[in-house]
DOLO-885953 format. One record per residue (C-alpha): residue number from 0; residue in three letters; x, y, z. Coordinates in pm, 1 decimal, decimal comma. Layout:
! residues N
{drenro NUM fiza Ala xx X yy Y zz Z} .
...
This chain:
! residues 244
{drenro 0 fiza Unk xx 17282,3 yy 22795,9 zz 32299,6} .
{drenro 1 fiza Unk xx 17209,1 yy 22474,3 zz 32490,4} .
{drenro 2 fiza Unk xx 17478,5 yy 22219,6 zz 32569,8} .
{drenro 3 fiza Unk xx 17334,6 yy 21976,5 zz 32315,7} .
{drenro 4 fiza Unk xx 17321,5 yy 22246,8 zz 32048,3} .
{drenro 5 fiza Unk xx 17683,9 yy 22337,3 zz 32118,2} .
{drenro 6 fiza Unk xx 17787,7 yy 21972,0 zz 32110,4} .
{drenro 7 fiza Unk xx 17613,6 yy 21923,6 zz 31776,0} .
{drenro 8 fiza Unk xx 17801,9 yy 22220,4 zz 31636,8} .
{drenro 9 fiza Unk xx 18132,7 yy 22076,6 zz 31756,2} .
{drenro 10 fiza Unk xx 18055,7 yy 21735,3 zz 31606,6} .
{drenro 11 fiza Unk xx 17963,2 yy 21891,5 zz 31273,7} .
{drenro 12 fiza Unk xx 18292,7 yy 22079,7 zz 31280,7} .
{drenro 13 fiza Unk xx 18475,7 yy 21751,3 zz 31344,0} .
{drenro 14 fiza Unk xx 18298,9 yy 21594,9 zz 31047,9} .
{drenro 15 fiza Unk xx 18389,7 yy 21886,4 zz 30822,1} .
{drenro 16 fiza Unk xx 18752,7 yy 21881,3 zz 30935,3} .
{drenro 17 fiza Unk xx 18775,6 yy 21505,8 zz 30881,7} .
{drenro 18 fiza Unk xx 18623,5 yy 21534,4 zz 30535,1} .
{drenro 19 fiza Unk xx 18867,0 yy 21808,5 zz 30434,6} .
{drenro 20 fiza Unk xx 19158,7 yy 21598,8 zz 30560,4} .
{drenro 21 fiza Unk xx 19033,6 yy 21302,5 zz 30357,3} .
{drenro 22 fiza Unk xx 18967,7 yy 21509,7 zz 30045,8} .
{drenro 23 fiza Unk xx 18593,5 yy 21447,0 zz 30068,0} .
{drenro 24 fiza Unk xx 18284,6 yy 21666,6 zz 30035,9} .
{drenro 25 fiza Unk xx 18144,1 yy 21731,2 zz 30388,4} .
{drenro 26 fiza Unk xx 17789,4 yy 21733,0 zz 30252,2} .
{drenro 27 fiza Unk xx 17829,6 yy 21364,1 zz 30161,7} .
{drenro 28 fiza Unk xx 17870,0 yy 21255,4 zz 30525,7} .
{drenro 29 fiza Unk xx 17555,4 yy 21256,2 zz 30738,2} .
{drenro 30 fiza Unk xx 17519,5 yy 21270,9 zz 31114,9} .
{drenro 31 fiza Unk xx 17304,1 yy 21023,3 zz 31307,0} .
{drenro 32 fiza Unk xx 17250,7 yy 21131,7 zz 31668,6} .
{drenro 33 fiza Unk xx 17236,6 yy 20820,9 zz 31887,2} .
{drenro 34 fiza Unk xx 16987,3 yy 20901,2 zz 32159,6} .
{drenro 35 fiza Unk xx 16962,4 yy 20569,7 zz 32343,0} .
{drenro 36 fiza Unk xx 16910,9 yy 20603,9 zz 32721,0} .
{drenro 37 fiza Unk xx 16840,4 yy 20975,8 zz 32690,0} .
{drenro 38 fiza Unk xx 16494,4 yy 21120,5 zz 32741,6} .
{drenro 39 fiza Unk xx 16272,8 yy 21260,5 zz 32469,6} .
{drenro 40 fiza Unk xx 16350,4 yy 21608,6 zz 32604,0} .
{drenro 41 fiza Unk xx 16713,6 yy 21565,6 zz 32494,7} .
{drenro 42 fiza Unk xx 16598,9 yy 21468,2 zz 32146,2} .
{drenro 43 fiza Unk xx 16375,2 yy 21775,9 zz 32133,7} .
{drenro 44 fiza Unk xx 16676,6 yy 21992,8 zz 32221,4} .
{drenro 45 fiza Unk xx 16866,1 yy 21835,9 zz 31934,3} .
{drenro 46 fiza Unk xx 16574,0 yy 21888,7 zz 31696,0} .
{drenro 47 fiza Unk xx 16557,7 yy 22255,4 zz 31794,9} .
{drenro 48 fiza Unk xx 16929,2 yy 22274,4 zz 31711,5} .
{drenro 49 fiza Unk xx 16862,9 yy 22141,6 zz 31360,9} .
{drenro 50 fiza Unk xx 16928,2 yy 21768,5 zz 31400,9} .
{drenro 51 fiza Unk xx 16680,7 yy 21544,0 zz 31222,9} .
{drenro 52 fiza Unk xx 16816,8 yy 21185,5 zz 31217,3} .
{drenro 53 fiza Unk xx 16824,8 yy 20981,6 zz 31539,1} .
{drenro 54 fiza Unk xx 16939,7 yy 20628,0 zz 31619,2} .
{drenro 55 fiza Unk xx 16798,5 yy 20399,4 zz 31885,6} .
{drenro 56 fiza Unk xx 16943,4 yy 20067,6 zz 32002,0} .
{drenro 57 fiza Unk xx 16647,5 yy 19958,0 zz 32211,6} .
{drenro 58 fiza Unk xx 16327,3 yy 19915,3 zz 32017,4} .
{drenro 59 fiza Unk xx 16068,3 yy 19977,2 zz 32289,2} .
{drenro 60 fiza Unk xx 16255,6 yy 20285,2 zz 32410,5} .
{drenro 61 fiza Unk xx 16279,7 yy 20411,7 zz 32055,2} .
{drenro 62 fiza Unk xx 15907,4 yy 20368,1 zz 31990,7} .
{drenro 63 fiza Unk xx 15828,1 yy 20567,2 zz 32305,5} .
{drenro 64 fiza Unk xx 16046,5 yy 20855,7 zz 32187,2} .
{drenro 65 fiza Unk xx 15905,7 yy 20848,0 zz 31835,0} .
{drenro 66 fiza Unk xx 15555,0 yy 20880,5 zz 31981,5} .
{drenro 67 fiza Unk xx 15664,5 yy 21154,3 zz 32222,9} .
{drenro 68 fiza Unk xx 15825,1 yy 21357,2 zz 31943,9} .
{drenro 69 fiza Unk xx 15513,4 yy 21332,7 zz 31729,8} .
{drenro 70 fiza Unk xx 15297,9 yy 21456,9 zz 32016,5} .
{drenro 71 fiza Unk xx 15543,7 yy 21738,1 zz 32083,2} .
{drenro 72 fiza Unk xx 15541,4 yy 21858,3 zz 31725,7} .
{drenro 73 fiza Unk xx 15165,5 yy 21832,1 zz 31700,0} .
{drenro 74 fiza Unk xx 15143,6 yy 22070,8 zz 31995,8} .
{drenro 75 fiza Unk xx 15370,2 yy 22332,4 zz 31837,4} .
{drenro 76 fiza Unk xx 15191,6 yy 22648,5 zz 31719,3} .
{drenro 77 fiza Unk xx 15155,3 yy 22670,6 zz 31345,7} .
{drenro 78 fiza Unk xx 15245,8 yy 22308,7 zz 31271,4} .
{drenro 79 fiza Unk xx 15046,4 yy 22189,1 zz 30968,4} .
{drenro 80 fiza Unk xx 14851,3 yy 21866,4 zz 30995,1} .
{drenro 81 fiza Unk xx 15061,7 yy 21566,1 zz 30898,0} .
{drenro 82 fiza Unk xx 15394,6 yy 21747,0 zz 30934,5} .
{drenro 83 fiza Unk xx 15499,0 yy 21526,4 zz 31224,7} .
{drenro 84 fiza Unk xx 15607,8 yy 21249,8 zz 30989,1} .
{drenro 85 fiza Unk xx 15870,1 yy 21477,1 zz 30835,0} .
{drenro 86 fiza Unk xx 16023,2 yy 21622,6 zz 31149,7} .
{drenro 87 fiza Unk xx 16255,1 yy 21337,7 zz 31241,3} .
{drenro 88 fiza Unk xx 16405,5 yy 21029,3 zz 31081,8} .
{drenro 89 fiza Unk xx 16443,4 yy 20727,7 zz 31309,9} .
{drenro 90 fiza Unk xx 16702,5 yy 20453,8 zz 31266,4} .
{drenro 91 fiza Unk xx 16695,6 yy 20123,8 zz 31451,7} .
{drenro 92 fiza Unk xx 17063,6 yy 20044,1 zz 31509,5} .
{drenro 93 fiza Unk xx 17035,9 yy 19765,8 zz 31767,0} .
{drenro 94 fiza Unk xx 16971,4 yy 19392,6 zz 31732,6} .
{drenro 95 fiza Unk xx 16625,5 yy 19301,7 zz 31601,3} .
{drenro 96 fiza Unk xx 16466,0 yy 18982,3 zz 31727,8} .
{drenro 97 fiza Unk xx 16176,0 yy 18814,2 zz 31550,5} .
{drenro 98 fiza Unk xx 15925,8 yy 18916,8 zz 31817,3} .
{drenro 99 fiza Unk xx 16012,7 yy 19286,0 zz 31769,2} .
{drenro 100 fiza Unk xx 16004,0 yy 19313,5 zz 31390,7} .
{drenro 101 fiza Unk xx 15645,4 yy 19443,1 zz 31378,4} .
{drenro 102 fiza Unk xx 15726,5 yy 19730,8 zz 31613,7} .
{drenro 103 fiza Unk xx 16027,8 yy 19819,6 zz 31402,5} .
{drenro 104 fiza Unk xx 15839,4 yy 19791,7 zz 31074,3} .
{drenro 105 fiza Unk xx 15555,9 yy 20011,1 zz 31198,1} .
{drenro 106 fiza Unk xx 15756,4 yy 20290,3 zz 31363,5} .
{drenro 107 fiza Unk xx 16110,1 yy 20326,0 zz 31225,8} .
{drenro 108 fiza Unk xx 16228,5 yy 20473,0 zz 30896,2} .
{drenro 109 fiza Unk xx 16557,7 yy 20281,6 zz 30878,5} .
{drenro 110 fiza Unk xx 16695,4 yy 19955,2 zz 31014,7} .
{drenro 111 fiza Unk xx 17074,7 yy 19938,6 zz 31011,3} .
{drenro 112 fiza Unk xx 17113,3 yy 19606,4 zz 31191,3} .
{drenro 113 fiza Unk xx 16969,1 yy 19343,3 zz 30957,4} .
{drenro 114 fiza Unk xx 17193,7 yy 19036,7 zz 30957,4} .
{drenro 115 fiza Unk xx 16953,7 yy 18754,0 zz 30867,5} .
{drenro 116 fiza Unk xx 16716,7 yy 18700,6 zz 30577,3} .
{drenro 117 fiza Unk xx 16442,5 yy 18589,4 zz 30817,5} .
{drenro 118 fiza Unk xx 16443,5 yy 18928,8 zz 30988,6} .
{drenro 119 fiza Unk xx 16436,4 yy 19112,1 zz 30655,8} .
{drenro 120 fiza Unk xx 16145,0 yy 18898,0 zz 30536,9} .
{drenro 121 fiza Unk xx 15943,5 yy 18972,6 zz 30850,5} .
{drenro 122 fiza Unk xx 16014,4 yy 19345,7 zz 30819,8} .
{drenro 123 fiza Unk xx 15901,2 yy 19332,2 zz 30457,1} .
{drenro 124 fiza Unk xx 15579,0 yy 19148,7 zz 30542,9} .
{drenro 125 fiza Unk xx 15498,3 yy 19375,6 zz 30837,3} .
{drenro 126 fiza Unk xx 15580,3 yy 19716,4 zz 30686,8} .
{drenro 127 fiza Unk xx 15246,1 yy 19904,3 zz 30661,1} .
{drenro 128 fiza Unk xx 15148,5 yy 19981,5 zz 30304,0} .
{drenro 129 fiza Unk xx 15073,8 yy 20347,7 zz 30380,9} .
{drenro 130 fiza Unk xx 15436,3 yy 20408,1 zz 30482,4} .
{drenro 131 fiza Unk xx 15734,9 yy 20451,0 zz 30248,4} .
{drenro 132 fiza Unk xx 15962,5 yy 20147,8 zz 30208,0} .
{drenro 133 fiza Unk xx 16177,8 yy 20069,3 zz 30510,3} .
{drenro 134 fiza Unk xx 16539,2 yy 20168,8 zz 30442,7} .
{drenro 135 fiza Unk xx 16778,5 yy 19881,6 zz 30518,9} .
{drenro 136 fiza Unk xx 17147,3 yy 19845,9 zz 30599,2} .
{drenro 137 fiza Unk xx 17305,3 yy 19507,2 zz 30654,3} .
{drenro 138 fiza Unk xx 17517,3 yy 19481,0 zz 30966,9} .
{drenro 139 fiza Unk xx 17853,9 yy 19320,4 zz 30893,7} .
{drenro 140 fiza Unk xx 18059,7 yy 19143,4 zz 31159,9} .
{drenro 141 fiza Unk xx 18372,3 yy 19274,1 zz 30992,0} .
{drenro 142 fiza Unk xx 18625,4 yy 19160,3 zz 31252,6} .
{drenro 143 fiza Unk xx 18459,4 yy 18823,7 zz 31325,7} .
{drenro 144 fiza Unk xx 18368,6 yy 18903,4 zz 31686,4} .
{drenro 145 fiza Unk xx 18234,8 yy 18583,3 zz 31844,2} .
{drenro 146 fiza Unk xx 17964,7 yy 18755,5 zz 32050,5} .
{drenro 147 fiza Unk xx 17875,0 yy 19028,9 zz 31802,7} .
{drenro 148 fiza Unk xx 17578,3 yy 19067,0 zz 31573,1} .
{drenro 149 fiza Unk xx 17632,4 yy 19087,6 zz 31201,4} .
{drenro 150 fiza Unk xx 17653,8 yy 18878,4 zz 30889,7} .
{drenro 151 fiza Unk xx 17993,2 yy 18727,0 zz 30808,6} .
{drenro 152 fiza Unk xx 18181,5 yy 18915,6 zz 30535,1} .
{drenro 153 fiza Unk xx 18171,7 yy 18614,9 zz 30301,3} .
{drenro 154 fiza Unk xx 17790,4 yy 18605,1 zz 30325,5} .
{drenro 155 fiza Unk xx 17716,4 yy 18973,1 zz 30260,9} .
{drenro 156 fiza Unk xx 17681,0 yy 18938,1 zz 29882,8} .
{drenro 157 fiza Unk xx 17415,4 yy 18666,8 zz 29901,1} .
{drenro 158 fiza Unk xx 17219,7 yy 18841,1 zz 30176,1} .
{drenro 159 fiza Unk xx 17229,4 yy 19172,9 zz 29990,3} .
{drenro 160 fiza Unk xx 17090,4 yy 19010,9 zz 29675,3} .
{drenro 161 fiza Unk xx 16808,3 yy 18844,2 zz 29869,9} .
{drenro 162 fiza Unk xx 16712,3 yy 19152,1 zz 30070,6} .
{drenro 163 fiza Unk xx 16717,9 yy 19375,9 zz 29762,9} .
{drenro 164 fiza Unk xx 16439,2 yy 19165,5 zz 29610,9} .
{drenro 165 fiza Unk xx 16197,2 yy 19198,6 zz 29903,5} .
{drenro 166 fiza Unk xx 15897,8 yy 19432,1 zz 29869,1} .
{drenro 167 fiza Unk xx 15844,3 yy 19726,8 zz 30107,0} .
{drenro 168 fiza Unk xx 16220,1 yy 19741,7 zz 30173,4} .
{drenro 169 fiza Unk xx 16499,9 yy 19940,6 zz 30009,4} .
{drenro 170 fiza Unk xx 16853,1 yy 19813,6 zz 30053,4} .
{drenro 171 fiza Unk xx 17068,9 yy 20120,1 zz 30119,1} .
{drenro 172 fiza Unk xx 17402,4 yy 19989,6 zz 30241,5} .
{drenro 173 fiza Unk xx 17618,1 yy 19835,1 zz 30511,0} .
{drenro 174 fiza Unk xx 17681,9 yy 19906,7 zz 30878,5} .
{drenro 175 fiza Unk xx 17959,6 yy 19778,5 zz 31103,9} .
{drenro 176 fiza Unk xx 18069,7 yy 19818,1 zz 31465,6} .
{drenro 177 fiza Unk xx 18426,6 yy 19686,9 zz 31483,7} .
{drenro 178 fiza Unk xx 18612,2 yy 19651,3 zz 31810,8} .
{drenro 179 fiza Unk xx 18791,9 yy 19967,7 zz 31926,4} .
{drenro 180 fiza Unk xx 19128,4 yy 20009,3 zz 31754,2} .
{drenro 181 fiza Unk xx 19454,0 yy 20105,1 zz 31922,5} .
{drenro 182 fiza Unk xx 19517,3 yy 20407,7 zz 31699,9} .
{drenro 183 fiza Unk xx 19398,7 yy 20602,5 zz 31395,1} .
{drenro 184 fiza Unk xx 19577,5 yy 20381,1 zz 31142,2} .
{drenro 185 fiza Unk xx 19437,9 yy 20061,7 zz 31291,6} .
{drenro 186 fiza Unk xx 19086,5 yy 20209,2 zz 31296,5} .
{drenro 187 fiza Unk xx 19121,3 yy 20313,9 zz 30931,7} .
{drenro 188 fiza Unk xx 19227,3 yy 19962,3 zz 30840,5} .
{drenro 189 fiza Unk xx 18927,5 yy 19807,4 zz 31015,2} .
{drenro 190 fiza Unk xx 18679,9 yy 20044,9 zz 30852,6} .
{drenro 191 fiza Unk xx 18846,3 yy 19996,9 zz 30515,4} .
{drenro 192 fiza Unk xx 18751,7 yy 19627,9 zz 30532,0} .
{drenro 193 fiza Unk xx 18382,8 yy 19717,8 zz 30538,7} .
{drenro 194 fiza Unk xx 18433,5 yy 19972,4 zz 30262,0} .
{drenro 195 fiza Unk xx 18595,9 yy 19700,9 zz 30049,9} .
{drenro 196 fiza Unk xx 18295,5 yy 19471,4 zz 30100,2} .
{drenro 197 fiza Unk xx 18061,5 yy 19759,4 zz 30014,6} .
{drenro 198 fiza Unk xx 18252,8 yy 19833,1 zz 29694,5} .
{drenro 199 fiza Unk xx 18267,7 yy 19465,6 zz 29596,6} .
{drenro 200 fiza Unk xx 17891,4 yy 19418,2 zz 29631,5} .
{drenro 201 fiza Unk xx 17822,5 yy 19729,7 zz 29426,5} .
{drenro 202 fiza Unk xx 18078,2 yy 19628,6 zz 29163,6} .
{drenro 203 fiza Unk xx 17924,4 yy 19282,1 zz 29128,5} .
{drenro 204 fiza Unk xx 17635,2 yy 19424,1 zz 28928,6} .
{drenro 205 fiza Unk xx 17389,5 yy 19194,2 zz 29106,4} .
{drenro 206 fiza Unk xx 17188,4 yy 19475,2 zz 29266,4} .
{drenro 207 fiza Unk xx 16930,0 yy 19660,9 zz 29062,6} .
{drenro 208 fiza Unk xx 17020,8 yy 19981,8 zz 29248,6} .
{drenro 209 fiza Unk xx 17370,5 yy 20026,6 zz 29395,0} .
{drenro 210 fiza Unk xx 17400,5 yy 20084,0 zz 29768,4} .
{drenro 211 fiza Unk xx 17473,4 yy 20442,7 zz 29873,9} .
{drenro 212 fiza Unk xx 17512,0 yy 20427,1 zz 30252,6} .
{drenro 213 fiza Unk xx 17813,8 yy 20315,1 zz 30452,8} .
{drenro 214 fiza Unk xx 17739,0 yy 20352,6 zz 30823,8} .
{drenro 215 fiza Unk xx 18072,3 yy 20355,1 zz 31005,5} .
{drenro 216 fiza Unk xx 18217,9 yy 20549,8 zz 31294,3} .
{drenro 217 fiza Unk xx 18117,9 yy 20666,3 zz 31639,8} .
{drenro 218 fiza Unk xx 18238,2 yy 20936,4 zz 31878,6} .
{drenro 219 fiza Unk xx 18587,1 yy 20790,4 zz 31926,5} .
{drenro 220 fiza Unk xx 18664,3 yy 20701,1 zz 31565,5} .
{drenro 221 fiza Unk xx 18457,7 yy 20920,8 zz 31336,1} .
{drenro 222 fiza Unk xx 18770,5 yy 21066,0 zz 31172,6} .
{drenro 223 fiza Unk xx 18903,5 yy 20721,2 zz 31081,8} .
{drenro 224 fiza Unk xx 18561,6 yy 20614,4 zz 30953,8} .
{drenro 225 fiza Unk xx 18533,3 yy 20919,8 zz 30731,1} .
{drenro 226 fiza Unk xx 18886,7 yy 20861,2 zz 30604,2} .
{drenro 227 fiza Unk xx 18781,5 yy 20507,4 zz 30508,3} .
{drenro 228 fiza Unk xx 18469,2 yy 20624,4 zz 30325,5} .
{drenro 229 fiza Unk xx 18183,9 yy 20637,8 zz 30574,2} .
{drenro 230 fiza Unk xx 17876,3 yy 20828,5 zz 30456,8} .
{drenro 231 fiza Unk xx 17698,3 yy 20821,8 zz 30793,6} .
{drenro 232 fiza Unk xx 17851,6 yy 20848,2 zz 31141,3} .
{drenro 233 fiza Unk xx 17660,7 yy 20740,3 zz 31453,0} .
{drenro 234 fiza Unk xx 17739,4 yy 20981,6 zz 31737,7} .
{drenro 235 fiza Unk xx 17598,8 yy 20960,7 zz 32089,0} .
{drenro 236 fiza Unk xx 17839,8 yy 21058,1 zz 32366,8} .
{drenro 237 fiza Unk xx 17982,6 yy 21364,2 zz 32191,4} .
{drenro 238 fiza Unk xx 17628,5 yy 21503,1 zz 32151,9} .
{drenro 239 fiza Unk xx 17433,7 yy 21393,8 zz 32457,8} .
{drenro 240 fiza Unk xx 17711,7 yy 21318,7 zz 32706,9} .
{drenro 241 fiza Unk xx 17801,5 yy 21002,8 zz 32896,0} .
{drenro 242 fiza Unk xx 17526,4 yy 20751,8 zz 32962,8} .
{drenro 243 fiza Unk xx 17444,5 yy 20637,2 zz 33313,1} .
């Protein structure tokens, strides 16, 4: 077993333990392996260990890995034509500027960092028609960080309604990256704020299809995020190791 395979097993065990402690079904919490700054070879190791969903913060780097993984799978013996599209699921989890929306729309499956209607509109316009709709999460600046990306909590409802109406996009949920908390209880409280916004938007009845994804939690706080209701945890260090 490779180091990455072993690390994935340990992370999955953490997720299961956290779900049991929170009285939740472990199958309802999904693992996103954050592979930023690691080579495509590390992603391949994770794929061979059964991981399928990967998150990238840097768009150009992510596109390079997506292309590399497709070439790798195409070279595998016995791979049917067209299977490359189903091997991995790629999430853009970093800031998206207007000049990068086409790259994102053409290569990624999910974007978790939409915080402006303009960006969502460009992604909608630039999503190729032969691809499935781009899956969208709105990034919420839940603790009002001055230098952080994300829509203000009071503006989430309006943005969600607008994004949900755009073609070639599917609004799936919310994502947040709060500042590190001092302990488990404080982390739970921070994540619970995003969960409350998520629940309020769904309860408003203004969305044709309720959101189903709450992307909260990283290596240091995945237990608190799961306790608060996260359905997707974004784990990098615990899988791939420390970044240079």
